[in-house]
A tleap script that builds the chain and sets N, CA, C and O, in Angstrom:
source leaprc.protein.ff14SB
mol = sequence {
  NMET ARG CYS TYR LEU LEU LEU LEU ALA CYS
  LEU LEU GLY LEU LEU VAL PRO GLY ARG ALA
  GLN GLN LEU LEU LEU PRO ASP SER ALA VAL
  GLU SER ALA PRO VAL ALA ALA ASP SER ALA
  GLN ALA VAL GLY LYS LEU PHE SER GLN ARG
  ARG ALA GLY ALA ARG LEU LEU ARG ILE PRO
  GLY LEU ILE VAL LEU GLY VAL GLY ALA SER
  ILE PHE PHE ASN SER ALA GLN GLY GLY THR
  SER SER ILE LEU LEU GLY GLY VAL MET LEU
  THR GLY PHE SER LEU ALA LYS SER SER ARG
  TRP SER GLN ALA ARG GLU HIE ALA LEU GLN
  ASN ASP TYR LEU HIE GLY LYS PRO LEU PRO
  LYS ALA ILE ARG HIE LYS LEU ARG HIE ARG
  HIE PHE GLN CLEU
}
set mol.1.N position { -54.114 87.683 -38.131 }
set mol.1.CA position { -53.750 86.514 -37.191 }
set mol.1.C position { -54.246 86.380 -35.968 }
set mol.1.O position { -55.083 85.601 -35.513 }
set mol.2.N position { -53.622 87.242 -35.489 }
set mol.2.CA position { -54.379 86.675 -34.032 }
set mol.2.C position { -55.508 87.100 -33.530 }
set mol.2.O position { -55.723 86.811 -32.353 }
set mol.3.N position { -56.105 87.565 -33.969 }
set mol.3.CA position { -57.650 87.443 -33.897 }
set mol.3.C position { -58.263 85.748 -34.013 }
set mol.3.O position { -59.014 85.255 -33.170 }
set mol.4.N position { -57.781 85.066 -35.174 }
set mol.4.CA position { -58.249 84.089 -35.599 }
set mol.4.C position { -57.525 82.987 -34.892 }
set mol.4.O position { -57.854 81.829 -35.148 }
set mol.5.N position { -56.409 83.271 -33.878 }
set mol.5.CA position { -55.971 82.524 -33.093 }
set mol.5.C position { -56.677 82.252 -32.055 }
set mol.5.O position { -57.164 81.210 -31.616 }
set mol.6.N position { -56.663 83.905 -31.537 }
set mol.6.CA position { -57.602 83.486 -30.406 }
set mol.6.C position { -58.993 82.985 -30.196 }
set mol.6.O position { -59.490 82.666 -29.116 }
set mol.7.N position { -59.787 82.948 -31.863 }
set mol.7.CA position { -61.371 82.488 -31.991 }
set mol.7.C position { -60.850 80.649 -31.943 }
set mol.7.O position { -61.375 79.937 -31.086 }
set mol.8.N position { -59.949 80.121 -32.796 }
set mol.8.CA position { -59.937 78.897 -32.483 }
set mol.8.C position { -59.687 78.134 -31.719 }
set mol.8.O position { -59.843 76.928 -31.910 }
set mol.9.N position { -59.010 78.899 -30.128 }
set mol.9.CA position { -58.496 78.687 -29.550 }
set mol.9.C position { -59.659 78.174 -27.950 }
set mol.9.O position { -59.687 77.270 -27.115 }
set mol.10.N position { -60.626 79.701 -28.365 }
set mol.10.CA position { -61.923 79.711 -27.927 }
set mol.10.C position { -62.977 78.576 -28.291 }
set mol.10.O position { -63.581 77.857 -27.495 }
set mol.11.N position { -63.070 78.582 -29.904 }
set mol.11.CA position { -64.115 77.051 -30.216 }
set mol.11.C position { -62.908 75.987 -29.393 }
set mol.11.O position { -63.368 75.388 -28.421 }
set mol.12.N position { -61.562 75.749 -29.692 }
set mol.12.CA position { -61.371 74.145 -29.000 }
set mol.12.C position { -62.289 74.238 -27.739 }
set mol.12.O position { -63.184 73.445 -27.446 }
set mol.13.N position { -61.836 75.550 -26.922 }
set mol.13.CA position { -61.859 75.509 -25.466 }
set mol.13.C position { -63.203 74.775 -24.918 }
set mol.13.O position { -63.225 74.107 -23.884 }
set mol.14.N position { -64.329 75.000 -25.773 }
set mol.14.CA position { -65.790 74.779 -26.004 }
set mol.14.C position { -65.747 73.223 -26.103 }
set mol.14.O position { -66.397 72.522 -25.327 }
set mol.15.N position { -64.950 72.707 -27.095 }
set mol.15.CA position { -64.885 71.501 -27.117 }
set mol.15.C position { -64.689 70.679 -26.247 }
set mol.15.O position { -65.086 69.520 -26.368 }
set mol.16.N position { -63.825 71.255 -24.848 }
set mol.16.CA position { -63.748 70.239 -23.998 }
set mol.16.C position { -65.002 70.602 -22.565 }
set mol.16.O position { -65.333 71.635 -21.983 }
set mol.17.N position { -65.324 69.430 -22.471 }
set mol.17.CA position { -67.001 69.143 -21.520 }
set mol.17.C position { -66.545 69.453 -19.864 }
set mol.17.O position { -65.770 68.977 -19.034 }
set mol.18.N position { -67.223 70.204 -19.928 }
set mol.18.CA position { -66.585 71.349 -18.249 }
set mol.18.C position { -67.778 69.886 -17.610 }
set mol.18.O position { -68.543 69.012 -18.017 }
set mol.19.N position { -67.089 70.589 -16.141 }
set mol.19.CA position { -67.760 69.529 -14.744 }
set mol.19.C position { -69.602 69.925 -14.645 }
set mol.19.O position { -70.455 69.039 -14.709 }
set mol.20.N position { -69.852 71.059 -14.520 }
set mol.20.CA position { -70.769 71.691 -14.618 }
set mol.20.C position { -72.164 70.473 -15.945 }
set mol.20.O position { -73.292 70.043 -15.706 }
set mol.21.N position { -71.558 70.393 -16.808 }
set mol.21.CA position { -72.306 69.262 -18.142 }
set mol.21.C position { -72.568 68.495 -17.517 }
set mol.21.O position { -73.791 68.354 -17.533 }
set mol.22.N position { -71.845 67.482 -16.574 }
set mol.22.CA position { -71.766 66.196 -15.844 }
set mol.22.C position { -73.112 65.469 -14.879 }
set mol.22.O position { -73.315 65.760 -13.701 }
set mol.23.N position { -74.015 64.391 -15.754 }
set mol.23.CA position { -74.587 63.790 -15.345 }
set mol.23.C position { -74.860 63.529 -13.825 }
set mol.23.O position { -73.982 62.805 -13.354 }
set mol.24.N position { -76.076 64.005 -12.667 }
set mol.24.CA position { -75.533 63.863 -11.618 }
set mol.24.C position { -76.634 63.013 -11.591 }
set mol.24.O position { -77.587 62.984 -12.369 }
set mol.25.N position { -76.361 62.200 -10.438 }
set mol.25.CA position { -76.694 60.294 -10.504 }
set mol.25.C position { -78.447 60.995 -8.722 }
set mol.25.O position { -78.188 61.675 -7.729 }
set mol.26.N position { -79.394 60.609 -8.984 }
set mol.26.CA position { -79.933 60.184 -8.157 }
set mol.26.C position { -79.597 59.213 -6.616 }
set mol.26.O position { -79.215 58.045 -6.533 }
set mol.27.N position { -79.965 60.388 -5.310 }
set mol.27.CA position { -79.405 59.265 -4.498 }
set mol.27.C position { -79.847 58.076 -4.100 }
set mol.27.O position { -79.445 57.593 -3.042 }
set mol.28.N position { -80.828 57.377 -4.974 }
set mol.28.CA position { -81.491 56.362 -5.356 }
set mol.28.C position { -80.344 54.885 -5.975 }
set mol.28.O position { -80.352 53.684 -5.705 }
set mol.29.N position { -79.540 55.665 -6.805 }
set mol.29.CA position { -79.486 54.893 -7.673 }
set mol.29.C position { -77.998 54.431 -7.601 }
set mol.29.O position { -77.338 53.799 -8.426 }
set mol.30.N position { -77.535 55.110 -5.927 }
set mol.30.CA position { -76.536 54.938 -5.395 }
set mol.30.C position { -76.647 53.737 -4.892 }
set mol.30.O position { -77.776 53.250 -4.829 }
set mol.31.N position { -75.336 52.871 -4.349 }
set mol.31.CA position { -75.713 51.450 -3.903 }
set mol.31.C position { -75.133 51.074 -2.644 }
set mol.31.O position { -73.911 50.943 -2.577 }
set mol.32.N position { -75.920 50.869 -1.554 }
set mol.32.CA position { -75.651 51.503 -0.077 }
set mol.32.C position { -74.651 50.124 0.935 }
set mol.32.O position { -74.271 50.010 2.100 }
set mol.33.N position { -74.577 49.423 -0.130 }
set mol.33.CA position { -73.388 48.051 0.284 }
set mol.33.C position { -72.163 47.934 0.121 }
set mol.33.O position { -71.617 46.879 0.440 }
set mol.34.N position { -71.367 49.097 -0.469 }
set mol.34.CA position { -70.287 48.808 -0.260 }
set mol.34.C position { -70.108 50.252 1.029 }
set mol.34.O position { -69.252 50.475 1.886 }
set mol.35.N position { -70.972 50.757 0.743 }
set mol.35.CA position { -71.132 52.774 1.768 }
set mol.35.C position { -70.842 51.662 2.881 }
set mol.35.O position { -69.743 51.704 3.434 }
set mol.36.N position { -71.789 50.636 3.257 }
set mol.36.CA position { -72.415 49.616 4.609 }
set mol.36.C position { -70.791 49.175 5.295 }
set mol.36.O position { -70.239 49.479 6.352 }
set mol.37.N position { -70.370 48.297 4.089 }
set mol.37.CA position { -69.385 47.743 4.010 }
set mol.37.C position { -67.877 48.389 4.515 }
set mol.37.O position { -66.859 47.714 4.668 }
set mol.38.N position { -67.965 49.514 4.683 }
set mol.38.CA position { -66.770 50.832 4.967 }
set mol.38.C position { -66.927 51.044 6.029 }
set mol.38.O position { -66.012 50.928 6.845 }
set mol.39.N position { -68.232 51.450 6.374 }
set mol.39.CA position { -68.125 52.046 7.856 }
set mol.39.C position { -68.476 50.879 8.407 }
set mol.39.O position { -69.263 50.966 9.349 }
set mol.40.N position { -68.076 49.683 8.051 }
set mol.40.CA position { -67.918 48.849 9.265 }
set mol.40.C position { -67.277 48.091 9.305 }
set mol.40.O position { -67.345 47.060 9.973 }
set mol.41.N position { -66.148 48.593 8.267 }
set mol.41.CA position { -64.585 48.277 8.605 }
set mol.41.C position { -64.170 49.672 9.219 }
set mol.41.O position { -63.345 49.620 10.131 }
set mol.42.N position { -64.607 50.831 8.859 }
set mol.42.CA position { -64.006 51.922 9.567 }
set mol.42.C position { -64.248 51.608 11.136 }
set mol.42.O position { -63.316 51.928 11.874 }
set mol.43.N position { -65.217 51.106 11.646 }
set mol.43.CA position { -65.774 50.929 12.670 }
set mol.43.C position { -64.519 49.507 13.575 }
set mol.43.O position { -64.045 49.368 14.702 }
set mol.44.N position { -64.458 48.779 12.318 }
set mol.44.CA position { -63.036 47.820 12.852 }
set mol.44.C position { -61.886 48.658 13.070 }
set mol.44.O position { -61.045 48.424 13.938 }
set mol.45.N position { -61.861 49.405 12.467 }
set mol.45.CA position { -60.416 50.133 12.350 }
set mol.45.C position { -60.580 51.299 13.812 }
set mol.45.O position { -59.527 51.912 13.983 }
set mol.46.N position { -61.403 51.573 14.567 }
set mol.46.CA position { -61.463 52.446 15.672 }
set mol.46.C position { -61.338 51.665 16.519 }
set mol.46.O position { -60.453 51.901 17.341 }
set mol.47.N position { -62.060 50.566 16.662 }
set mol.47.CA position { -61.717 49.609 18.067 }
set mol.47.C position { -61.006 48.923 18.251 }
set mol.47.O position { -60.634 48.566 19.369 }
set mol.48.N position { -60.402 48.335 16.658 }
set mol.48.CA position { -58.839 47.925 16.769 }
set mol.48.C position { -57.571 48.769 17.510 }
set mol.48.O position { -56.604 48.453 18.203 }
set mol.49.N position { -58.128 50.011 16.971 }
set mol.49.CA position { -56.660 51.485 17.143 }
set mol.49.C position { -57.273 51.335 19.092 }
set mol.49.O position { -56.431 50.843 19.844 }
set mol.50.N position { -58.163 51.609 19.510 }
set mol.50.CA position { -58.760 52.205 20.467 }
set mol.50.C position { -57.778 50.816 21.910 }
set mol.50.O position { -57.214 51.146 22.953 }
set mol.51.N position { -57.966 49.252 21.285 }
set mol.51.CA position { -57.486 48.154 21.844 }
set mol.51.C position { -56.333 48.449 22.066 }
set mol.51.O position { -55.916 48.572 23.218 }
set mol.52.N position { -55.719 48.591 21.195 }
set mol.52.CA position { -54.197 48.598 21.448 }
set mol.52.C position { -53.359 49.707 21.966 }
set mol.52.O position { -52.156 49.789 22.213 }
set mol.53.N position { -54.735 50.857 22.092 }
set mol.53.CA position { -54.329 52.038 23.238 }
set mol.53.C position { -54.382 51.505 24.945 }
set mol.53.O position { -53.687 51.664 25.948 }
set mol.54.N position { -55.613 50.809 24.587 }
set mol.54.CA position { -55.760 50.071 25.876 }
set mol.54.C position { -54.652 48.895 26.664 }
set mol.54.O position { -54.351 48.673 27.837 }
set mol.55.N position { -54.265 48.326 25.378 }
set mol.55.CA position { -52.791 46.813 25.323 }
set mol.55.C position { -51.345 47.998 26.003 }
set mol.55.O position { -50.719 47.811 27.047 }
set mol.56.N position { -51.177 49.029 25.125 }
set mol.56.CA position { -50.105 50.037 25.687 }
set mol.56.C position { -50.165 50.987 26.747 }
set mol.56.O position { -49.184 51.725 26.845 }
set mol.57.N position { -51.449 51.193 27.878 }
set mol.57.CA position { -51.083 51.355 28.953 }
set mol.57.C position { -51.626 50.871 29.619 }
set mol.57.O position { -52.080 51.663 30.445 }
set mol.58.N position { -52.020 49.478 29.864 }
set mol.58.CA position { -51.813 48.376 30.739 }
set mol.58.C position { -50.366 48.240 30.358 }
set mol.58.O position { -50.475 47.223 29.674 }
set mol.59.N position { -49.332 48.483 30.322 }
set mol.59.CA position { -47.682 48.367 30.133 }
set mol.59.C position { -46.991 49.239 31.545 }
set mol.59.O position { -46.474 48.817 32.580 }
set mol.60.N position { -47.201 50.326 31.146 }
set mol.60.CA position { -46.920 50.673 32.265 }
set mol.60.C position { -47.122 50.792 33.939 }
set mol.60.O position { -46.386 51.009 34.902 }
set mol.61.N position { -49.099 50.417 33.627 }
set mol.61.CA position { -49.754 51.138 34.748 }
set mol.61.C position { -49.172 49.397 35.469 }
set mol.61.O position { -48.521 49.567 36.500 }
set mol.62.N position { -49.319 47.968 35.086 }
set mol.62.CA position { -48.750 46.930 35.129 }
set mol.62.C position { -46.961 46.953 36.124 }
set mol.62.O position { -46.336 46.227 36.896 }
set mol.63.N position { -46.806 48.312 35.424 }
set mol.63.CA position { -45.276 48.045 35.901 }
set mol.63.C position { -44.929 49.198 37.340 }
set mol.63.O position { -43.993 49.148 38.139 }
set mol.64.N position { -46.008 50.122 37.263 }
set mol.64.CA position { -46.526 51.124 38.510 }
set mol.64.C position { -46.622 49.992 39.494 }
set mol.64.O position { -45.809 49.473 40.259 }
set mol.65.N position { -47.868 49.788 39.224 }
set mol.65.CA position { -48.475 48.248 39.854 }
set mol.65.C position { -47.374 47.784 40.547 }
set mol.65.O position { -47.297 48.084 41.739 }
set mol.66.N position { -46.531 47.133 40.059 }
set mol.66.CA position { -45.681 46.010 40.749 }
set mol.66.C position { -44.822 46.847 41.652 }
set mol.66.O position { -44.533 46.560 42.814 }
set mol.67.N position { -44.461 47.877 41.010 }
set mol.67.CA position { -43.499 48.790 42.216 }
set mol.67.C position { -44.219 49.040 43.233 }
set mol.67.O position { -43.934 48.438 44.268 }
set mol.68.N position { -45.285 49.937 43.239 }
set mol.68.CA position { -46.431 50.331 44.052 }
set mol.68.C position { -45.702 49.173 45.210 }
set mol.68.O position { -44.890 49.260 46.131 }
set mol.69.N position { -46.691 47.825 44.422 }
set mol.69.CA position { -46.636 46.943 45.349 }
set mol.69.C position { -45.210 45.809 46.855 }
set mol.69.O position { -45.302 45.223 47.933 }
set mol.70.N position { -43.832 46.274 45.526 }
set mol.70.CA position { -43.240 45.517 46.047 }
set mol.70.C position { -42.682 46.857 47.182 }
set mol.70.O position { -42.279 46.468 48.278 }
set mol.71.N position { -42.667 48.275 46.931 }
set mol.71.CA position { -43.139 49.461 47.950 }
set mol.71.C position { -43.843 49.048 49.612 }
set mol.71.O position { -43.330 49.118 50.729 }
set mol.72.N position { -44.879 48.717 49.272 }
set mol.72.CA position { -46.369 48.687 50.027 }
set mol.72.C position { -45.612 47.120 50.669 }
set mol.72.O position { -45.757 46.862 51.864 }
set mol.73.N position { -45.173 46.586 50.161 }
set mol.73.CA position { -44.643 45.344 51.160 }
set mol.73.C position { -43.508 44.911 51.468 }
set mol.73.O position { -43.295 43.915 52.160 }
set mol.74.N position { -42.730 45.600 50.995 }
set mol.74.CA position { -41.247 46.052 51.363 }
set mol.74.C position { -41.106 47.006 52.960 }
set mol.74.O position { -40.436 46.765 53.964 }
set mol.75.N position { -41.902 47.960 52.688 }
set mol.75.CA position { -41.466 48.422 53.845 }
set mol.75.C position { -42.187 48.288 55.161 }
set mol.75.O position { -43.265 47.703 55.265 }
set mol.76.N position { -41.468 48.924 56.284 }
set mol.76.CA position { -41.326 48.828 57.559 }
set mol.76.C position { -42.557 49.153 58.373 }
set mol.76.O position { -42.821 48.586 59.434 }
set mol.77.N position { -43.543 50.416 57.629 }
set mol.77.CA position { -44.958 50.699 58.259 }
set mol.77.C position { -45.544 50.255 57.710 }
set mol.77.O position { -46.356 49.894 58.562 }
set mol.78.N position { -45.958 49.840 56.688 }
set mol.78.CA position { -47.343 48.690 56.053 }
set mol.78.C position { -48.007 49.890 55.395 }
set mol.78.O position { -48.415 49.426 54.330 }
set mol.79.N position { -48.246 50.812 55.427 }
set mol.79.CA position { -48.176 52.242 54.933 }
set mol.79.C position { -49.435 52.126 53.176 }
set mol.79.O position { -49.310 51.161 52.421 }
set mol.80.N position { -50.060 52.799 53.002 }
set mol.80.CA position { -50.756 52.544 51.446 }
set mol.80.C position { -49.381 53.972 50.866 }
set mol.80.O position { -48.878 54.989 51.342 }
set mol.81.N position { -49.317 53.282 49.788 }
set mol.81.CA position { -48.229 53.984 49.115 }
set mol.81.C position { -48.830 54.591 47.740 }
set mol.81.O position { -49.547 53.926 46.992 }
set mol.82.N position { -48.408 56.103 47.465 }
set mol.82.CA position { -49.043 56.301 45.974 }
set mol.82.C position { -48.837 56.103 45.189 }
set mol.82.O position { -49.463 56.610 44.258 }
set mol.83.N position { -47.873 55.275 44.983 }
set mol.83.CA position { -47.281 54.436 43.812 }
set mol.83.C position { -48.474 53.493 43.360 }
set mol.83.O position { -49.277 53.556 42.429 }
set mol.84.N position { -48.290 52.698 44.274 }
set mol.84.CA position { -49.120 51.791 44.549 }
set mol.84.C position { -51.093 51.847 43.518 }
set mol.84.O position { -51.785 51.196 42.734 }
set mol.85.N position { -51.081 53.462 44.540 }
set mol.85.CA position { -51.865 53.601 43.751 }
set mol.85.C position { -52.868 54.148 42.845 }
set mol.85.O position { -54.095 54.045 42.852 }
set mol.86.N position { -51.609 55.093 41.622 }
set mol.86.CA position { -51.649 55.118 40.917 }
set mol.86.C position { -51.440 54.362 40.182 }
set mol.86.O position { -51.904 54.702 39.093 }
set mol.87.N position { -50.639 52.829 40.139 }
set mol.87.CA position { -50.840 51.533 39.252 }
set mol.87.C position { -52.075 51.132 39.602 }
set mol.87.O position { -52.678 50.735 38.605 }
set mol.88.N position { -52.544 51.082 40.330 }
set mol.88.CA position { -53.907 50.428 39.850 }
set mol.88.C position { -55.656 51.822 39.792 }
set mol.88.O position { -56.878 51.798 39.937 }
set mol.89.N position { -54.600 52.726 39.502 }
set mol.89.CA position { -56.253 53.348 38.742 }
set mol.89.C position { -55.315 53.064 37.562 }
set mol.89.O position { -55.582 51.893 37.293 }
set mol.90.N position { -54.725 53.318 37.027 }
set mol.90.CA position { -54.441 52.997 35.519 }
set mol.90.C position { -54.075 51.995 34.791 }
set mol.90.O position { -54.183 51.896 33.568 }
set mol.91.N position { -53.522 51.038 35.728 }
set mol.91.CA position { -54.517 49.743 35.210 }
set mol.91.C position { -55.651 49.183 35.167 }
set mol.91.O position { -55.829 48.294 34.334 }
set mol.92.N position { -56.775 49.598 36.122 }
set mol.92.CA position { -57.967 50.226 35.897 }
set mol.92.C position { -58.353 50.418 35.172 }
set mol.92.O position { -58.957 49.534 34.565 }
set mol.93.N position { -58.291 51.738 34.681 }
set mol.93.CA position { -58.739 52.731 33.629 }
set mol.93.C position { -58.622 51.795 32.295 }
set mol.93.O position { -59.441 51.779 31.376 }
set mol.94.N position { -57.534 51.088 32.379 }
set mol.94.CA position { -56.738 50.595 30.953 }
set mol.94.C position { -57.752 49.119 30.940 }
set mol.94.O position { -58.025 48.810 29.780 }
set mol.95.N position { -58.280 48.279 31.862 }
set mol.95.CA position { -58.746 47.187 31.776 }
set mol.95.C position { -60.930 47.242 31.579 }
set mol.95.O position { -61.857 46.436 31.508 }
set mol.96.N position { -60.605 49.524 31.575 }
set mol.96.CA position { -62.190 49.471 32.073 }
set mol.96.C position { -62.168 49.839 30.378 }
set mol.96.O position { -63.003 49.431 29.570 }
set mol.97.N position { -61.153 50.596 30.113 }
set mol.97.CA position { -61.364 51.214 28.422 }
set mol.97.C position { -60.909 50.005 27.641 }
set mol.97.O position { -61.479 50.154 26.560 }
set mol.98.N position { -60.152 48.810 27.574 }
set mol.98.CA position { -60.406 47.266 26.734 }
set mol.98.C position { -61.442 46.597 26.696 }
set mol.98.O position { -61.715 45.838 25.766 }
set mol.99.N position { -62.572 46.897 28.284 }
set mol.99.CA position { -64.057 46.282 27.776 }
set mol.99.C position { -65.159 47.326 27.136 }
set mol.99.O position { -66.333 47.058 26.883 }
set mol.100.N position { -64.571 48.427 26.962 }
set mol.100.CA position { -65.531 48.994 26.509 }
set mol.100.C position { -65.471 49.296 24.493 }
set mol.100.O position { -66.220 49.833 23.676 }
set mol.101.N position { -64.010 48.521 24.440 }
set mol.101.CA position { -63.868 48.498 23.158 }
set mol.101.C position { -63.690 47.033 22.591 }
set mol.101.O position { -63.245 46.834 21.461 }
set mol.102.N position { -64.064 46.034 23.443 }
set mol.102.CA position { -63.940 44.648 23.004 }
set mol.102.C position { -64.366 44.219 21.592 }
set mol.102.O position { -65.032 44.911 20.822 }
set mol.103.N position { -63.854 42.880 21.334 }
set mol.103.CA position { -64.186 42.893 20.509 }
set mol.103.C position { -65.166 41.909 20.240 }
set mol.103.O position { -65.047 41.314 19.168 }
set mol.104.N position { -66.120 41.605 20.991 }
set mol.104.CA position { -67.939 41.419 21.263 }
set mol.104.C position { -68.091 42.441 20.357 }
set mol.104.O position { -68.058 42.437 19.126 }
set mol.105.N position { -68.319 43.605 21.424 }
set mol.105.CA position { -69.059 44.689 21.105 }
set mol.105.C position { -69.069 45.719 20.045 }
set mol.105.O position { -69.845 46.560 19.591 }
set mol.106.N position { -67.899 45.296 19.857 }
set mol.106.CA position { -67.605 45.508 17.727 }
set mol.106.C position { -67.595 45.273 16.811 }
set mol.106.O position { -67.417 45.881 15.755 }
set mol.107.N position { -67.987 43.376 17.359 }
set mol.107.CA position { -68.903 42.380 16.522 }
set mol.107.C position { -70.406 43.168 16.426 }
set mol.107.O position { -70.939 43.787 15.505 }
set mol.108.N position { -70.754 42.913 17.543 }
set mol.108.CA position { -71.675 43.324 17.732 }
set mol.108.C position { -72.771 44.705 17.104 }
set mol.108.O position { -73.996 44.725 16.983 }
set mol.109.N position { -71.887 45.606 16.843 }
set mol.109.CA position { -72.209 46.865 16.319 }
set mol.109.C position { -72.033 46.547 14.966 }
set mol.109.O position { -73.028 46.846 14.305 }
set mol.110.N position { -70.967 45.960 14.209 }
set mol.110.CA position { -71.125 45.804 13.076 }
set mol.110.C position { -72.485 44.840 12.382 }
set mol.110.O position { -73.215 45.394 11.561 }
set mol.111.N position { -72.700 43.628 12.717 }
set mol.111.CA position { -73.389 43.245 12.599 }
set mol.111.C position { -75.150 44.258 12.821 }
set mol.111.O position { -75.877 44.514 11.861 }
set mol.112.N position { -75.378 44.548 13.871 }
set mol.112.CA position { -76.465 45.675 14.442 }
set mol.112.C position { -76.056 46.372 12.745 }
set mol.112.O position { -77.061 46.037 12.119 }
set mol.113.N position { -75.416 46.902 12.041 }
set mol.113.CA position { -75.567 48.431 11.249 }
set mol.113.C position { -75.274 47.272 9.780 }
set mol.113.O position { -75.412 47.825 8.689 }
set mol.114.N position { -74.914 45.833 9.749 }
set mol.114.CA position { -74.667 45.641 8.401 }
set mol.114.C position { -76.749 45.227 8.628 }
set mol.114.O position { -77.118 45.289 7.455 }
set mol.115.N position { -77.543 45.020 9.158 }
set mol.115.CA position { -78.272 44.916 9.457 }
set mol.115.C position { -79.878 45.944 9.010 }
set mol.115.O position { -81.105 45.838 9.001 }
set mol.116.N position { -78.503 47.151 8.614 }
set mol.116.CA position { -79.668 48.322 9.065 }
set mol.116.C position { -80.136 48.955 9.868 }
set mol.116.O position { -80.969 49.803 9.549 }
set mol.117.N position { -79.625 48.694 11.695 }
set mol.117.CA position { -79.344 49.130 12.726 }
set mol.117.C position { -78.679 50.685 12.210 }
set mol.117.O position { -78.052 50.780 11.155 }
set mol.118.N position { -78.929 51.867 13.136 }
set mol.118.CA position { -77.603 52.985 12.479 }
set mol.118.C position { -76.674 52.838 13.809 }
set mol.118.O position { -76.852 52.265 14.883 }
set mol.119.N position { -75.547 53.648 13.239 }
set mol.119.CA position { -74.193 53.470 14.099 }
set mol.119.C position { -75.468 54.197 15.867 }
set mol.119.O position { -76.561 54.715 16.091 }
set mol.120.N position { -73.921 53.563 16.760 }
set mol.120.CA position { -74.826 55.535 18.324 }
set mol.120.C position { -73.708 55.880 17.470 }
set mol.120.O position { -72.913 55.480 16.618 }
set mol.121.N position { -74.244 57.209 18.446 }
set mol.121.CA position { -73.761 58.645 18.115 }
set mol.121.C position { -72.496 58.726 18.353 }
set mol.121.O position { -71.635 59.026 17.525 }
set mol.122.N position { -72.271 58.371 19.895 }
set mol.122.CA position { -70.865 58.295 20.226 }
set mol.122.C position { -69.880 57.618 19.031 }
set mol.122.O position { -68.899 57.960 18.371 }
set mol.123.N position { -70.574 56.691 19.140 }
set mol.123.CA position { -69.189 55.112 17.574 }
set mol.123.C position { -69.381 56.871 16.353 }
set mol.123.O position { -68.454 57.661 16.529 }
set mol.124.N position { -69.893 57.084 15.856 }
set mol.124.CA position { -70.294 57.947 14.638 }
set mol.124.C position { -69.088 59.669 14.972 }
set mol.124.O position { -68.227 60.209 14.277 }
set mol.125.N position { -69.508 59.897 15.979 }
set mol.125.CA position { -68.750 61.270 16.812 }
set mol.125.C position { -67.524 60.432 16.837 }
set mol.125.O position { -66.574 61.215 16.853 }
set mol.126.N position { -67.236 59.597 16.845 }
set mol.126.CA position { -65.467 58.983 16.974 }
set mol.126.C position { -64.766 58.934 15.503 }
set mol.126.O position { -63.829 59.571 15.021 }
set mol.127.N position { -65.367 58.208 15.142 }
set mol.127.CA position { -64.595 57.688 13.498 }
set mol.127.C position { -64.833 59.638 12.944 }
set mol.127.O position { -65.542 60.631 13.105 }
set mol.128.N position { -63.574 59.079 12.203 }
set mol.128.CA position { -62.657 59.665 11.619 }
set mol.128.C position { -61.436 59.775 10.580 }
set mol.128.O position { -60.265 59.458 10.790 }
set mol.129.N position { -61.979 60.285 9.446 }
set mol.129.CA position { -61.275 59.671 8.096 }
set mol.129.C position { -60.730 58.727 8.130 }
set mol.129.O position { -61.112 57.617 7.758 }
set mol.130.N position { -59.909 58.986 8.511 }
set mol.130.CA position { -58.507 57.883 9.183 }
set mol.130.C position { -58.842 56.984 8.779 }
set mol.130.O position { -58.540 56.479 7.698 }
set mol.131.N position { -59.583 56.588 9.630 }
set mol.131.CA position { -60.711 55.343 9.167 }
set mol.131.C position { -61.085 54.515 8.186 }
set mol.131.O position { -61.182 53.289 8.160 }
set mol.132.N position { -61.322 55.502 7.225 }
set mol.132.CA position { -62.077 55.287 5.846 }
set mol.132.C position { -61.201 55.354 5.098 }
set mol.132.O position { -61.691 55.680 4.017 }
set mol.133.N position { -59.750 55.192 4.982 }
set mol.133.CA position { -58.798 54.920 4.640 }
set mol.133.C position { -58.730 54.012 4.237 }
set mol.133.O position { -59.851 53.557 4.009 }
set mol.134.N position { -57.449 52.966 3.799 }
set mol.134.CA position { -57.102 51.681 3.798 }
set mol.134.C position { -56.139 51.663 3.959 }
set mol.134.O position { -55.542 50.588 4.009 }
savepdb mol mol.pdb
quit
């Protein structure tokens, strides 16, 4: 009796389709427009995250710049303040980051990519899995 049950279980197991027997689509059958749209959307997410980081960096930079300027102008010696220099550097870095990740550059890259031009290598290396998620 056990032999018949084992044989029946094996035969029923053969009815379940396996993954190795699925039909593989050739690369030419895959549509490239959704992939291009997904990649363009991922570039948009990358640029918006970097712009948000630049804005968040600008806030403490401007605060430190203001404190440094008040110390510089209120000091009797009138010398340079390291706080003022730190604020200038932090704010300058924030502005440079904002210009590097600007909306104009983002739209130019997306339009070029949608028209068939590949993404620059630096942008491709910065794209992560989280940028492709909805």
